[in-house]
N, C-alpha and C positions, 0 to 999 in steps of 0.2 A: 931191476933198474928203477931208480927213483924218478918220480914225476917231476918234470921240469916246469909245468904250467900250473897256474892257480885253478882251484875248482870252479866250475861254472856258477855264476850268480845271476838269477832272474830278477830283474828290477821292474819289469812291466809286462802287461798282457792286454791285448785289445781284441774283442771286448772282454770285460772282466766278469761277464755272466752270460749265460745262454743255455739253450737246450742241447741235448746230446747231438753229435755230428755237426756242431757249430764250428765253423772255421775261425781260428784265432791266430793272432800274430804275437810271438813271444820275443821280448827284447831283454838284453842283459849283457854280461861280460863273460869272456872265456867260454863261449858256447861251442867251441870246437874249432879245429883248424880245417875241417872239410867234412863232406857227407859221410865218409867212412869213419871219421873220428867220433861221430854221434852214435852211441851204443845204447842209450836209454832216455825215455821221456814219459813222465807220468803227470797226469793232471787229475787232482782229487782222487789219487790212488789208482786211476785207470791208465793202462799202458797205451800210449798214443804213438808209439814209434813207427807203426806201420803207415800211418798217414802223415808222418813228419817229413818236412822238406827243408833241408839246411840251406839257408840263403847266405849267411855270413857268420862271423864269429860273434856277432851281436844280434842276429835275427834268425828265427826259426818259425816256419808256418806249418800248422797241423790242424787236425779236426779233433774235437773233444768227443770222447766215447762215453757210453753209459757208465755210471759209477754209483757205488752205494752211498758214498758221502756226497752231500749236496754242496759242500764247500771244503776246499783244501788247497795245498800249495802246489806250485809248478816245479817239479824236480827234473833237472837235466843232468845226464851222466855221459861223460866223454872218456875216451881212452887216455887222452893226454892229461886231463884234469881230475878225473874221477867223478864221484857223486857230488853234485852241487847243492846249493841252497836257494831259497827264494824270499824276497822281501815283500812280495804281493801274493794275493790268493785269488782263486776263481770260484764263483758261485754257480753251481750247476742247477738249472731250473728243471723241474719235473715236466716232462713232455706230456701233453694231452694225448689221450687215446684217440687214435684216428680211426674213423669208421671205414667200413669196406667201400663206401661210395664217396669218401672224402678225398679231395685232391691233396697231394703231398709232394714236396720238392725233393724228398729223399726216399730211399727205399725203406719200406716198413716191413718188419718181420711179421709174417702172416701165420706163424705157427700157432699162436694162441687162438687167433680167429678161426683158423682151420679146425683146430681141435673142438672149438665150441660149436662150429657148424656141423661137424661130422658126428658129434656125440649125440645120438638121437635119444639117449636115455635122459638127458637134461631138459630138453624141450624149452630152451630159453627163447623168449620173444626178442625180436630185433630191437624193441624199445628198451630192452635191458642193456643194450650197448651204449645207451646214453649215460652221461656222467652221473654217478650216484650222489655227488655233492655239487649241486649247481652253484652254491655260493663260494666255493673255493676255500672255505675255512673249516676248521675242525668241528666235527659234529659232536654235540654233547646231549645225549638223550636225557630227557627229563623223567621225572617219576610220576607224572600225571597219568592216571589210568586211561586206557583207550576208550572205555565206556563214558567217562566224564567228558572227553573231547567230542565224542559222537553226540552226547546230549547237548553240549554247548553249541556245536555247529551242526545243527540238523540239516541233512541234505547236502552237506559239503564233504570235502575229502582233503587229507593232508598230502596226497600223492600229486606231485607237480605235473604228472602226465595225464591226470584226470581232467575231464571237462568241468567238474565242480570243485576245482582246486581252490583251497583257502590258504592264502599266504599266512594269515594269523595262526591257523592250525599248524602249518608246517614249522613256523618259528617257535611256537610253544612246545612242539614235540621234539624238535631237533636242536634248538638253540635257546632253551629257557635260561641257561646260565651264562650265555655269551655276553660279553661286555658291549657297551655301545660303540666303542672305538672299533672293535672287531666287526661289528655289523656295518659300520661305515666302510671298512675295507671290503667287506663282501659286496656292498652296493657298488663300489668302484669296479670290482671284478666283474660284476654283471654288466656294467656299462661297457667294459672292454670287450667282453664276449659278444655283446650285441653289435659293437662297432666292427668286430672282425667278420661277423656274418654279413654285415652290410657291405663290407669291402669286397667280398666275393673273390673272383679270379685275380683282381688286382692285388689283393693281399697275398694270395698264393704266389703270384709272380714276384712280389717284393721279397717274400720269405725265401724263395729259392733262386734269387737273382744271381748269386755267386756260382751256384751249380750250373745254371745255364751258361754263364760266361766260360766256365771251365770246359763244359761240353763243346761249346762253340770253338774254343781254342784248340781242343783236341781234334775236332773234325777239320779245322783249318790246317793243322799240322799234317794230318793224314793226307788231306787233299794236295797240299804242296809236295809232299813226298811222292805221291803217285804221279803227279805231273812231271816231277824230275825223272822218275823211272819210266815214264811213258806208258804206263799200264792202266790208265784211267778208263779207256773205252775198249779194252781188250776183253773179248768174250772169255768167260771163265776166270777172269782175274779175281783178285781178292776183294776188290771193292764191289764188283758185280755180285759176287757171292754174298757179300755182307748186305748189299741192298736187297737181294732176294730173301735173305734170312729175316731182315727187318720187315719187309712187306708181309711175309708169311706170319710173322709174329703179330703184326698189326691186324691182319685179317682174322687170325685166330682169336685175338683179344676182342675184336668186334663181335665175332660169333659168340664168344663166351658171355659177353656183357650186354649184347643187344637187347635181350628180353629184360634184363635188370635195368638197363638204362632207359628202356621204353617205359617200364613201370615207374622209374624214377621221374621221368619227364611228366608222366600223367599225374603222379603224386605231387610233383612240384606245381603243376597247373591247378590241381584241386586245392593244394595248400595255398597257393596264391589267391585263388578265389575265396577260400575260407578266410584268409588273412584280410582280404578286402572287405568281406562281410563283417568280420570281427572288428576291423579297424573303423569301418563306417556303419557299424550296426546302429548307431544313434539315428542316422538319417533313414535307414531302411525300416527301423522300428517306429519312427516318429509318427506316421499316419495312424497306426493302431494305438499308439500311446496317447495321441491327441484325442481320439474318440473315447478312450477309457477315462482320461482325466476330465473331459467335458462331462461325461456321465456322472463322475464323482463330484463335480463342481470345483475341481482343482484348476481354476483358470490361471492362477499365478504360474503353475508348473507349465501349462500349455504355452503361455506367453514367453516364458524364459527359454523353453525349448525352441520355440519359433524364432526368437531373436538369435539364438545360437546357430540354428540351421540357416537362417537368412544371411548371417555374416560369413558362414563357411561355404555355402552352396548357392547363394543368391545369384552369383554371376558365373557359375560353373559352365564349362563347355562339354562336359562328359554327358553323353546322352542318357545313360542310366541314371545319373544323379539328377539330370533335368526332369526326367520322367517322375522320379520319386518326389522331387521338390514341387512339381506341379500338383501332385496329390496332396501335399502338405498345404499349399495355397488354397486348394479347393475346400479343405476342411477349415482353414482359418476364415475363409469367407463365410462359411456356414456359422462359425462361432461369432463373427461380427454381427450377423443377422440375429442370432440368438440373444446376444448381450444387448443389442438395441431393443429387442422386444421386451426383455426383462427390465430394461431401464425405463421404458415408456409405460410399463404396466403399473397401474395404480390400484390400491395404495402400496407404498414402498417406504422403507425407512431411509433416513438420511445416510446411514452407514452403507446400506446396499447401493444407493444411488451414487455415492462417491466411488464405491468399489467398481461398479459397472462403467462409470465414466472414465476412471483411470485405466481399466482394461481396454476400453475402446480407444483411448488415447495411445496406449502402448501398441495397440494393433494398427494404428494409423487408419482408423475408420474414416470414411468420407464424411464431410460436413462438420458440424459442431455438436457433438453429443450432449455436452453440458447445457447449451442453450435450448436444444430440443427437449431435454428433461425439464428445464425450467418452464417452458411453454406448456408442456403436458401437465405438470403439477399445478400450474396456474388455472388451467382449464378444469382440472379435477377439483380444486377447491371451490371454484364457482359452481360447479355441478353439484357438489355436496350441499352447498348452501341452498340452492334452489330445490334440491330433493327434500331437504329438511322442511322447507316451507310447504311443498306439495304434500308431504306426508301428513302434516298437521291439518292442512286444509281438507284433505280427503278423510281425515279421521283415522289414519293408520297409525297405530301405536304399538308398543311392545318391542318386537325384534327390529323394526325399522328405525327406532329411536336409539340415540346413543346411551341413554340411561332412562330409568323409569321416571315418568312424570310425577310420581307421587312424592310429595315432600313431607317427610315425617318430622314433626316439630319436636318430638321427644327422644326418638331413638338416634343412635349414632350412625348416620348414613354417610358412607365415604366412597362415592364412585370415583372421585378424582380430586386432586388438590384444590382446584378452583371450586369444584362442586362442594367440597367440604367447607371452604371459607364462606361461600355464598349461602349455603344452607345453614351454617352456624349463625351467621349474622341474621338471616331471616328468622331463625328460631327466636333470637333475642327480640327482634322487632315485633314479630307477630305476638309473642307471648306478652309483650308490654300492652298490647291492645286486648289481650284476653286474660284479664286479671282473675277471673273465676271460671275455671274449667277443669274437667276431670283430667287426671294425669295421663290417661290412655287416649285422650281426645286427639284425633287426627283429622285432617281435611285435605282434600285434593286441590292441588294448585291449579289455577286457571290455565287453559291451554296456551295463551300468549306468554305466560311466565315460563312454562317449561320449554316453549319454543325458543325464547331468548336464551335460556340456559343451554339448550342443546346447540343452538346456532353459534353462540360465543365459544362453546367448547370445541366445535369444529374449527373455528378460526384459530383459537389458541393452541390447538393440537397440530395444526397444519402450517400456519403462517411462520412460526419460529424456524422450522426446518427449511421452509421455502426461503426465508431470509438468509439463514446460515449457508444454504447451498449457493446463493448468489455471492455472499462474501467470499466463500472458498473459490468460487469461479473468478472473482476479481483479483484476489491476491495470488492466484496460481497454485495454492495448496491443494486444489482439487486434482491436479495432474501430477504432483510430485510430493510425496510424503516427506522427503528429506529437504525440500525447498531448493533443490538444485536448479540451476538455470539452464535452459536449453532453447533452441530455436523454436521448437514446437510449443513449449510452455509460454514463451514470450508472445508467440502468435495468438494463442488463446487469450492471454491477458489483454492484448491489444483489442481483440474482438469484444471482450467483456466491457472494456472502457467505452467502446463505440456504441454499446447497447444499453448504457445506463439510463437514458431517457425512456427506452422501451420498457425496461424493468420497473422504472418509477411509475409508469402508467399501469403496469400490472398490479403493483401494490395499491395504487389509488383505486383501481377497479374493484379489488377485493374489499378494501375498506368501505368504499361507497356502496357496494352491494350489501355489506353488513349493516350499514347505517340505514339504507333504504328498506331492507327487509324488516328491521326493527320498527322503523317509522310506519311501514305498512301495517304492522300488527298493533302498534300502540298509538301512533300519531298519524292516522290516515289523512287527516285534514291538511297536513304539511306537504303532501305529495300532489303532483299534477295528475290529471286524469289519465294520461298515457302511462305514467309511472305506477298508478294504482293497479292497472291491468297486469303489470309484471311483478309488482312487489306486494300488492294488497290481496283482496279476495277473502278477508276474514268476515264471517257472517255475524259474529258476536257483536252486538251493539252496546253491551253493558260495559261501563267503565271499570277498570281495575281499581281496587281499593288502594289507599295510600300506602299501606304496609307492603303490598306486592310491588308497587312502583318503586318503593325504597329498596326492596330486594333487587329489583332489576338494575337500579342505579348502582348499587353496591357491586353487582356482577360486572357491569360495564367498567367501573373504576378498576376492578381487579384485572380485567382484560387490558385496559389501557396501561396499567403499571407493568404488566407482563410484556407488552409490546415495547414499551419504553425501555425496559431492561435490555432488550435486544439491540439498543442504540439505533433504532429506526428513526430517521429524521422527524422532527416534530411537525413539519409541514405536511408529511404524509398522514399523520395521525390527527390532524386538525379536525377532520370530519367527525371523529369519535368524540373529541372535546365538545364540539358544537351539539352533537346528539345528547351528550350527558347534560349539557346546559338546558336543552329543550326538555329533557326528561325531568330534570330537577324542577324547572318552572311548572311543568305539567303536574308533577307529583304534588307540589305545593298548592296549586290551585284546586286540584281534585280533593286533596286532603281537607282543605278549608271548606270546600263545598260539602263534602261528606260530613264534616264536623257540624256544619249548620244543620244538616238533616238529623244527625244524632242528637243535637241539642234540642231540636224541635220535639223529638220523642221523649225527652226527659220529663215533659209535663205528665206523662203517663205514670211516672214513678213518684209523684207527689203523694205523700202519706198524711199531710196536714198536721203532723206532730211537731210542735214547736219546742225549742230548747229555752234555756234561761235567757238567751239574748233575744228571744222573741221571733226567731227565724226557724224555718224548716230546714231539712237537709238538702233541699233543691238548689239553693245558691252554691253550697259547697260542692254538690255533684257537678254543677255547671263549671265552676272554677277548676275542679279536679280534671274534668274531661278536657277542657281547653288546654290546661297545663300539660296533660298527658299527650295531647296532640302535638304541642310544641316540642316536647321532648322527643317524640317519634320523628319529628321533622328535623331534628338537630343534624343528623348525618346528611340529610338532603341539603340543608341550608349551608352547612360548613363547606368551605372551599378547600379542596385538595390542591396539591402543587400543580400550577399551570392552569387552574380553573378560574372562570370569571365569576365575580359576585353577581348573583341574579338580581340583586337590588340596584345595580348600577343603571339598569334600564328604567327610565321613568315610567314606561308603559307597565312594566311588572310591578313597580311600586304602587301605581294607582290601582291596579287590579287587586293586589294583595290588601291594600287599604280598604277597598270596597268590600272584599270578602270578609275581612276581619270585622268591619262595621256590621256586615250582614249577620255574622254569628251573634253579636251582641243584640241586635235588633230582633233576631229570631227568638232569642230567649226572653226578651222583654215582651214580645208578642205572645209568647207562651204564658207569661205571667198574667197578661191581660185576659187571655182566654180562660185561665184558671179562675180569675176573679169573677167572671160572669158565667162560669160553667154551671149548668143546671144539674142537680143531683136528684133525679126522679125516684131513685130507689131508696132514698133516705127520707124518713118521715121527719118533717121539721116542725118543732114546737116552739112557740114564742113565750118568753117570760116578760112579765111586766114589773116585777118588783124583786128585791133582794133583801135578805134579812140575816145573812151569815157573814162571818169574818172571812174575807177573800184571801187572807194570808195563810190559811191553813193548808196543810199538805194534802188533805183529803179532797180538796177542791180540784187541784191539778190532777190528782190520781184519777178522779172520776172523769175528768175531761180527756185524758190520754187513753183511757180504756174504752175501746169501741167508739172512738170519737168520730163523729160525722159533722163537719162544720156547717153552720147556717150560711146563707149568702153574705150576711153582715160580717161573720167571722172570716169567711174567705177574703173579703175585702181587707180586713185588718191584717190577716196573715200575709197577703200579697203586699200590702203597704209596708209591713215590717221587712219582708224580703227585699223590697225596692230600696229601703233605706240602707240595708246591709250591702246591697250591690253598689249603691252610690258612694258609700263611705269606705268600703273595704274591697269588694271583689274586683271592680273595674280598675282600681288603682293597682291592685296586686297583679292583675293580668297585664296591665300596661308595662309593669316592670319585667314580667316574663317575656312580653313581646320585644322589649328593648334588649333584653339579655340574648335573645335569639336573632338579633340584627334586623328586626323589623323596622321599617321607616315610618315616621309620623305617629309614634306610639302615644305622644301627648294628645294629639288630635283625636286618635281613636278613643282614648279614655274620656276626653271631654265630650265628644259626640255621644258616646255611650251613656255617660252620666246625665247629659241633657235629656236624652231620650227616656231614661228611667225616671228622671225627675218629672218629666212631663206626664208619664203614666202615673207616677205617684200623686201628682197634683190632681189629675183627673179622678183617680180612685178615691182620693181624700175628699174631694168635693162631693162625690157620689155618696160616700159614707156619711158625711156631715149632713147632706140633704136628707138621707134616710133617718138620721137620728135627731137632728135639730128641728126639722119641720113639725113633727108631732108635738114636741115640747113647746115650741113657740106658738103653735096653733091653739094649744090648750090654755094659754094665759088669758086672753081676752074673755072667752066664755067663763073662765073661773073667776075673774075679777067681778064680773057683773052678774054672777049667779045669784038667784033670789032677788032680782031687781035691785041690786045694790046701786046706791047713788052716792057720789062723793060729796054732794051738797047736803045730803040729809042722811046721816048715819050715826049710829051710837058710838060713844067713845070706846076705844079698845080697853077692856078691863082684865084681860088674861083669861076670860071665860069665853073663848071664841067658839065658832061652830065646829062641832066634831066632824071628822071625815065620814062621809056617808058610806053605808055598806057597799053601794055600787062602786064608788070611787076606790074604796079600799080594796075591794075584790079585784077590780081592774088593775090597780097598781101592783098588788101582790101577785096576781096571775102573771103579769108581764115580767116581774122580777124572777119568778120561778121558772118561766119558760126561757128567759134569756140566759141565765147563768146557772140554774140548778144548784144553788149553794145554800140552801136552807140548812144543810149540814147537821142534821140530827136535832134541831130545835123543835119544841112543842109548838105546832102551828096555831092551835087555838090560843095558847098563852101569848104567843107572839102577836096575834091579831088584837087581843085584849090590851096588851101593853101599848101597842101602837095607837089604839083608839083612845086609851087613857091619856097618852102623851099629847094627842092633838085636841082633846076635848076642852082643855083649858088654855090653849095657846092663843096669844093675841094675833099671831100671824094666821091668816086664813088658809083654808085647806088647799086651794088651787096652787098656792106657792109651795106648800109642802109636797104636793103631788109632783110639781115640776122638779123639785129637788130630788125626790125619790127616783124620777126618771133619769135625771142626770147621774145619780148614783148608779143606776143600772148600766148606763153607758160606761161609766168609770170602771165598773166591775168587768164588763165585757172586754174593754180595751186592755185592762190590767192583766187579765188572764192570758192575753195573747202577747202583748209586749208592753212592759211598763214604760219603755221609752216613748211610746206613742201617746201615753196618758196626757201629758201637758199639752201636746199639740191638739189633740181632739177636744179635750175639756175646754181649753182656752177658746177654741173656735165656737163651741156650743154656747159657752158663757157669753161670747160676743153677740151671738144671735139672740139669746135671751135678753141681754142688756139692751140691745138695740130695739127689741120689741117693747120692753118696758118703757124705754124713753119715748118711743112713738105713742104708746098708750097714754102716758102721762101728759104728753104735749097735746093730745087730742081732748083732754078734759078742759072744759071752759072755765070752771071755777071749783074751788075746794072750800068746804066748811072747815071749821077748826078741827072737828073730829076727823073729817075726811083727810085733811092734811096730815094729822098725826098718824092715821091708819096707813096712808100711802107712804109716808116717810118710814114708818115701822117696817112695812113689807119690803121697800126698796133697800133699806139698810140691812134687813135680815138676809135678803138674797145676796147682797154685795158681800157682807161679812162671811156668809157661808162658803162662797166660792172665791174668797180673797186670794187663795194660792194660785188661781188660774186667771187672774185679771191681767189684761193687757192694756196698753194705752188706749186702744179702741174701745174696749169694754169699760174702762174707767171714764172715758169721755162720755160714753152712752149713759152710765149711771149718773154722771154729773149733770147731763142734760135732763135726765129724768127728775132730778131733785130741783132743778131750777124753777119749774112752774109752781112748785109748792110754796105756800106762804110760810114765813118764818114763825117758829113757836114763840108766843108772846111772853111767857114767863118760865121761871126755872122749874116750876112744878111739872109742866108738860115735858120738859127735857128729862126730868128725873123719871117721869112715868115712861117715857120712851126708852130710857136706859134700862129700867126694870123689865119692861116687856121684852126687850132684846135679850137680856140675860136669861129671862125665863124661857124664851124660845130656844136659845142655844143649849140651855140645860135640858129641856124636854127632848130636843133633837140631837143630843150628844152622840148617841149611838150611830145615827145615820150620817152625821156630819164628820165623823172620824175619818172617813176615807178621803175627805178633802184636805186633811192636815198633811203638812210636809213629811212627817214621820211615816205615815202610811204609804206615801208615794215611794219611799225608799226601801220598802219591803222587797225581799228577794224571793222569787218563786222557787219552790222546791218540787 
């Protein structure tokens, strides 16, 4: 018989996926005309007809059974329509393996578990019942050797049941080739599994809710049926029997599982405790970790852990947590004390101070750690400065000083940047004062100098960090490296702003202490008596030399520049500027005073050797020494940025002016001393005559070799030096004074020139007195020798009186003693020539002797300085002319022959010294000729002219020195 109906068609299923034994509702068309018409139902290839419940031709309810295929069609078969088709499919999810102690809403086949439990040969651990694939994705074993993994993860394990489980090891071993997307799926799977465990019984109830409803419906139906039958409470009824069976089953189950469940409860309790310890192991391990990290100095880790614990358990009400947290607070309190001790411990670097302050700030330490550190460092700097002073005063050197007090002027000593600069500058300055010294020469710096070096090094090494700490305190960077703003940081910044005046006083105290300590060592007179007790105490009364004071000034300037670079306000550093000014003034005064002492000692270096200019090396040494002093003072006098010109103060100007004048006068006094110095070790011989050419080189050579000047020669040499000073040295020095910003240089030069001219005039008068008086005194006795009478005398015939042997001997002896310039001539021939020349002269011998004496003076002066010859000779000629005038005016009357003789001698003397005549000497010669009667006739005039010519011819050799050509000779 043919089918009259269409085959079944499944068009929907709900739900469309699920685990085995999931209840589903199938909807479609032609699903049968009744329960008996349904003869087949398969889902994913599994026959579900036993659980199927036909509801209508379009609805069937059943449970999904286990199937091999995880996805398949829903096929319905009816008697009336045959085997049908499906337009939808159902996905069967793999059911997780349920443990023997897990709750389940459906009956679980225990055959497999029973077999594993009863098979004693396998010895399987209960942990093996756990899923072998916790990620729920396909395992892809890698090719990495097990030994390599063990070496890479020492002390770890890839077994997820191990206490030393390493997730990285597990992933490398089982999922090295798994894609990132699959790993994301595995992560979601793990989350779901964790959520299921957390849901507990509620999840179990939700999963089996339909089963419970079915059981409830069945029980209700049975109950209603029994009520209808009236057999609910009848003894021996079916329900009573069923109740008894169920109670026995329950008791039996309790008996069977009581021990297992007890162990389960104990395991759960232990597991829960372990979970708590594991979950909150951070807190339980924190006290021990804090101690360990403190010992290692990992304070950042301690603070981070403490902040984390405080945020998590700071307000906990769990007693166990409160007890552990109290232990944490105890250790944090100890850490605060430790950090505070380290912060206040000196010396300390700026980095460490900032670190400790930030730690204490993060730990919310009481008070203001930053300000406490600033006060401690301020006290420490002051103590260091006082200790430095006490060490020097007590004579303690070496290890107690910051660096060696030895200042090596030649080697490259580099204890510190500032020390390098100061010592290098000192080398240059000191070497300028030490022009001739051995290359290996060293000397020890005075204690005040090394004290200032060490003291300033203390300040320059401590004060910058002190200032930077304050700046960080003010701007808040001390408490937050990132600059983030918080209430606590703003509070500290507000505190810092309120303490600005206090910090300013601290800086001023350090600067004032520096200034006072240096003043106590170098300028004790500038301190009050009470300050001397605190900052003085130096026993050395010897003033430092100018070069060391310059070194100290240079050091102080470097310190000032270093502190200025920190942007410390200028008003706080004003005391240093004032100290530098005082040191500059003191250095200038001391250097000028010491220069005067050095100049005074220059007289000891006079060698009396004259050059072609007629001066010795002494004026040049004096000028060089003063110029060198001014050059050494250049750094002291020059004003650096922000410094005051020391010459702005009138008092300083006047003092410098007086000291400069004193240097000049000291040298002038030295010249005066040299001019009168007695040389007892030198045998002095006097010459009375001269008979050699003074222009020869042998003359000067004999003078320079083993030369010991006579008192007259000393006077001449000093006179020559005085002239050089007046015309050259003082003017040159005035230019150098002006170049170095000295005030009143013209006045200094003028006063110096006036002083040296006064000495020059005094010495000149002394020399003229020594030389002119003997010549002038010999004229009158010579004129009237042999009872000569102007009224009764023979006419001059050219055959005058010869020079007597005594006069000749005296004249020649004086010449030889004075100048020693016989120069190889035959003495006997020279005497004979001289006697012959004078035997027939109309000019008498006294005049010739006077000329010879003048010639001796000329020779003496010329060998010293040709520039002095006109000045000396002119003055001597004036004295001789004045004496001749006086003698002629004293004659009452002249005879004709006497007038001719007098006129002859006056004219001969005047013509001989014509090159050295002055208005005064001309006037004297004129007055000498006025008393003489005029010559009556031309014969007398002719005779006078002949006698004059004969005199000049006979005395030509001697009178040559008076000629202008001889005066221009250059000494060699």
